N, C-alpha and C positions, 0 to 999 in steps of 0.2 A: 531666494530659497534656495537652500542646497538642495540637489536631485534626492528624492527617497531611495532608500537603500533595502533592497530584499536579498534573502539569503536562505542557503539550504544547509542544515546543520546535519552532519553524520560523520560516520568512523567505519569504512572509507567513504570518501566523498570525489574523489577523482574522476570516478567513472560516471557521474551523474550528469545526465542530460536536462536536467531540471534548468538551469540557466539560460542553455540556448532557445528552450520551448517557451521561457518566460519574457525572456528579453525580445523574442520574436512578438510576441502578444503586446508588449509594451509600446515597442516601435510601432506596430499597426495601429494603436489607437493614440500615438503622439503622447503617451504619458511621460512625463518626466521623471524617469525613474530607473534604476539599473539592478539585475539580480545577480548574485554572486555566490561561490562556494565557501563554507568554513568548515574545516575537518575540527571537530568538537571531540577532545579524547574522553574528558570525563563529564556523563550526562548531567550530573548533579549541579554543574557550574551553568547551566544552560540560561537560566532567567538573568543572573549577573552579566553573561556575554552578551546576550540579546540586548540588555540595557544599555550597557556600557558602551557598545558600539553604535546605538541610537538606530539601530534596525527599526523600519517601519513595520516589516512582516517577516516570517519565516517559514519555510517548510522543514519538516524534521524527519528524518529517513533512519534506519536502524544503525546502532541499536539505542536510539534516545527517545523513542515514542511514550514509554512508560515515563520516563524521568520529566519529560516535558508535560506529562499530564500534571505530575504531582507538585511541579514547580510554577504553575500557573496562578494566575490571580483569579480568573473565571474561566470555567469551562463551560461552553454551550451545545446544544443538540445532544445527538446520539452519543458523542464522546464523553458524556457524564457517565454513561453505562459502560462503555468500550474501557474507560480508563487507560486511554492511550490515545494521544492527538497528534496529527501531523502538520498542523497549521497554527503559528502564532500571528497575532495582530496588536501591534502598539496603540492602544486607544488611550491617549493622554498619560502615558505612563505606567499604564496598567496593561498585564498580558492577558489577552482575551483567546483562549484556546478552542480550536475546532477539530474535528476529525472528516476528513474529505475523502479518505481511502473507502468507506463504506459505501455512498453512491457512485465514487468512481469505478467500483467493481461490478456493481449492479450493472451499469451503464456497458462496462466493457463484455459481461457475459451473454448481453442480450442478441448478439449475432449468432449464438448457438441454437436459438430457439428454446423451446420450453425444456426446463430442467426441474426435477422433482427431487432427485435424492444426490446430496453431494457429499465427498470424501474430502475434508480438508488436512493437509500434511503440515504440521507445525502448530505452536501456541502462542507464538508472541505477539506484539501490539498489532500486526496486521492480520493475523488469523482471528484475532478478537474481534475487529471491524467486520471482516468478512463474514463469521460466524453471525454477528448480531443482523447484519444485513441480510443475509439469507433468512435468518429466523423471521424477520420483520416482514418477510414477503412470504412467509408460510412455505417456505422450501426445506425440507427435511436436511439437516446438517451434523454429520457425525465428524469429530477431531480425533485425527491420530498423531501421537508425539513421542518422541524416543523414550521421554522418561514420564512418570507419574506425578512429578513434581509441580509442573505447570497448568495443570488440569483443574485445579480448584475453579478458577473463574468460570469454565465451561459448565462445570457441575452445579454451580449457584444459578447459572443461567437455564438449568434443565437441558442441556446440549449433551448428547450422548458422545461420550469420549473413551479413549483407550490409548495404553501406552503399547509400544510394539509387542512386549511379553502376552499381554492378554487381549488382544485384537482377534474380534470376531468378526469377519468379513460379510457384508451383504453385497447385492449388486448395485452401484452407483451410476447416474449418467455422467457425473462431472467429476473429475479429480482434480484438485487444486494444490499446487505447492505453495506454500508461504514463505518457507525457511529459504534461508540464504546457498543451501546446498547447489553448487553450479555456478554460482555467482563467478568466484576466484578458482574454482578447482572442477575436477569432473565427478563430484560426490553425486549419489543419488539422495533424496529425502528420507528414505527408509530403506531397509533391505530388500533386494532385489527380487528374491522369492514372495514376499509380501505383494510388491508393486506388480509383478508380473501377474498374479493371482487375480487382483481387482482390475487391471488394463483390461483384460481379456472379455470383461463383461461390459466395460463402460464404454460411453460414446465419444465424451469430449476430455481433453487435458487443458489445464490453464496453469502457466508459470508465471508468478509474480515478479519474476526477474524478465528484464526486458533486453531487447539488442542481441541475443544470441540464443542458438539452438541449446539447450541445457541438455544434460544426459537424461535427465526425467522426460523432456520432449521429445526426445531421439527415441526414447523407449517406447513413448506412446505413440508415434507414429508407427514405429515398427510394428505395434500392436493394432494399425489401421485407425486410430482415433482421429477426430478433427482435434487440431491443436492451436493454441493462441498463446503468445508470450505476453508479457505485462505492459506493452506499449499503451494500448486503450486505456488500460487503469491509469497509467501514469498520466496520460494526456487528460482524461476526465477528472481526476482528482485536482490536477494542476489548474483546468480551467475553473473549478470549484474556489481554488485558493485564490486564483488570479483574480476573482469576481469581489473577494474579501479585500484584496490587497487594493484594488483600484476603486473600489466602491461603484463597479460599473456592471453590467450585465452584458456577458460574453455571447453574441449572436454567432451563426454558424460561420461568418467570413472570419470571426476573430478565432474561434477553434481551429478552422483550417490553417490559419496564420500559424498558430502554434504548434500544430501536428507538422507542418513543413518545418519551423525549426527544431523540432525534436528529430527530425529525419537528416539533419545537416551532419557530416561528418566533423 
């Protein structure tokens, strides 16, 4: 039997630490498989590329989560509502898709304690997962995006949403950046004057980007917020995907092995 191959699809994908996290987990449970990176330029080809390469499972990162949803044979769980997926499983030649970002995010913010009112920056696939995850826990969420164009999804789900032009700020406990601002640049996810105004009344800031202090997190720290990058979200969504990949239950020792893998340079 050829060893099973798992993959992360993204563009860019060179920065991804998913392979070291998953390979550490696979090694820990003696699973005959390997996890690699695959830079995918055209999201519409995801199904074809996945099947042609005979991958057993995949994670999908920006900007392909919506394409991955559209191209799946079957979508399960909350992903049906989110309309964005980050995990593919090959079930006898059929692509089954899941979204593990939503539960991964909820696990990651537990360390903040009680959160009642969240401002979410961005409106892509990750934002959809986070918004519905928060809504499912009866936590109030407001979405703020550069343009009006991407807000229909949130309106349909009765989630309060604004573009930069018409934003009316409230007091939020937690500000979340789900955009790629700060990933490869020094950009903020929205204008500094909007951010400074909301950060001065907030307690927590979370950035989905991991492994660096983004300008957003730096500004939050200047305003004395408790901050967290996306490492735990990456870890917890990864653990859930790993369980689908290997058809096993990951106990704490597996989670810690994967966390250790994630931290390796």
